N, C-alpha and C positions, 0 to 999 in steps of 0.2 A: 652599897652606895659608892659612887665614883668620886674620886678626888677632883675638885673643881680645877685644879692646876693641870690635870692630865686631859689633853684634848680627846674628844670622842672621835673614834675612827669614822671617816667619811663613808656614808652608806646611801647617799642620794644618787639615784640613777637618772639618766637622761629623761626617762618617762616621768619620774617624780618632779623633776625641774620643769618640764613642759606643763604638767598639771598645775604646779604652783603659778607659773606665769600666765596660764590661760585664765586664771581668776583675776587678772589685772588688765581690763579692757584698754585698748589703745587705738589710736588712729592708724590708718594704713597709707603707706607711701610706696612709690616706685622710685628707687634710686637708680640714676642712669648716668652714663658717660659715653663719650665718643673716644674710641681708642686711637692710637697714633696712625693706624691704617685707614681711619675714617669709618670703621664699623661701629654700630650702635650696640651698647651693652646695657642691660638693666635687670633689676630683680626687685621683687616685692620685699618690703622691709617694714616691720612694725617696731624695730628697735631704734627709736629716734627720740632725741630730747634736745631741748634748748639748754645751752650751757652758760652763755654770757650775753648781756645786752650791749656792753660797750667794751670791745667790738662785738657785733652780733655773731655768735658762734653756735653752731649746732653739732651734734654728734650722731653718727649712724654706725651701727655695728653690722659688718658684712662678713659673710662666711669666707674663711681662708680657702684659697684655691679657686674662687669664683672668677670668671672672666670679667665680671663687673668690678670687683675689687682690684684686679690687675690693671684695668683701664683707669680707674680712679687714682691709684697710686702712681701709675706710669705718667699720666698727664697732669696730675695735681689739680684736677677739676672734676666736679660732678654737679648734678642737679637732684633736687628732691621734689618729686611730683606728689603733692598731697591729694589723694583720691577722694572724689565725692561719692555719695551713697549709691549712685547708679553705675558705679564702675567696678562692681564686684567681679564681673567677667574678666576685666583687665587685671585685677589683683590676682585672680587665679591663673591667668595666662602667664604673668611674669613670675609667678611662684612655680610654674610647671617645668621650667627649663626648655620650653619649646624654642628651637633655634630660629624660628620665623616670627617671633613675637612682634618685632618692629614692622613687619609686613602686615600684621593683623590688627593694628590699632593706629589711628592717625597721630602724627607727631610733627614737630617742626623745630628748627633751630635758626639762629641768626648769629651775626658776628659777635655779639656779647653773651651768647648762651654758653654755659659750661657743659652742655649736653642736650639731649633731646627733651623737649617739652611735650607732654602728652596733651594735645589740644582738646580732645573730647572728654577726657577722663579726670583731669586734674582741676581742682578748684583754685589751687595756689601752687606756684612753682618758685623754688629758691635756687638761684645759681650760686655755687659755692667754690671756694678755693681751699684746697687742703692745707691745713696748718700743722697737723700731726696725725700719724697713724700709729696706734699702739696695739701690738698683738696681745690678745687675752684669750687663752684657751684655743678653741677652734674658730674664733672670729678675730677680726681686727676692728678696734674702735677708731673710726676716722672722724677727726674734728675738722669742720669746715667753716671758714669765715664766709658769711653770707654777703655776696656782692650785689645781688639784685633780687627783688621779690616781685613776681608777676601774679596779680589776682585775675582770675577768669570768671568773676561774678560770684554772687551769693549762692552757694550750694551747700547742702547739708553734707558733713563729712561721713566717710565710710569708717566703721569701727570694726575691731576684731577682738573677740574675747570668748572664753569657753569653747575655743576651736571653731567659732562660727563668725561669719561676717554679718553685721547688723547695721541698720540705719540709726542715726541720732534721732531721738524722739523728744517732743515738747514736754 
């Protein structure tokens, strides 16, 4: 019998943790930003949560070293494109690392946008201003104050769980 005051050595592998989290289905988003040179950056993200209502704050967790994270932290702005159920191909495209992803899906921006809005594939877009970036392991938790929400109609969200994309069902 082990002493409860003695911590058990860590034995959880990356695969163990992926298996754990795959059992927690979540929505799918593309987090995107425009870098200082005007280039578009973006990545699929399922690590997203609401943090506060007043002010409205959300958190995304982005992989250290990603060009998207670099653009977000450098400019202090990003968008969260919540994908609808018919946008599985876009979720896979932005997860692939394809350098031409923004040439393969429609997007737009305007003077008030914090980054590219995916016009065909997002049911809702949040324009955010970075309030905090907190390194945690191999990711950075980025907190963003939501400055604008754009709804693109009533669409069923895309879900991810058990390492599969799925549609929301009635």
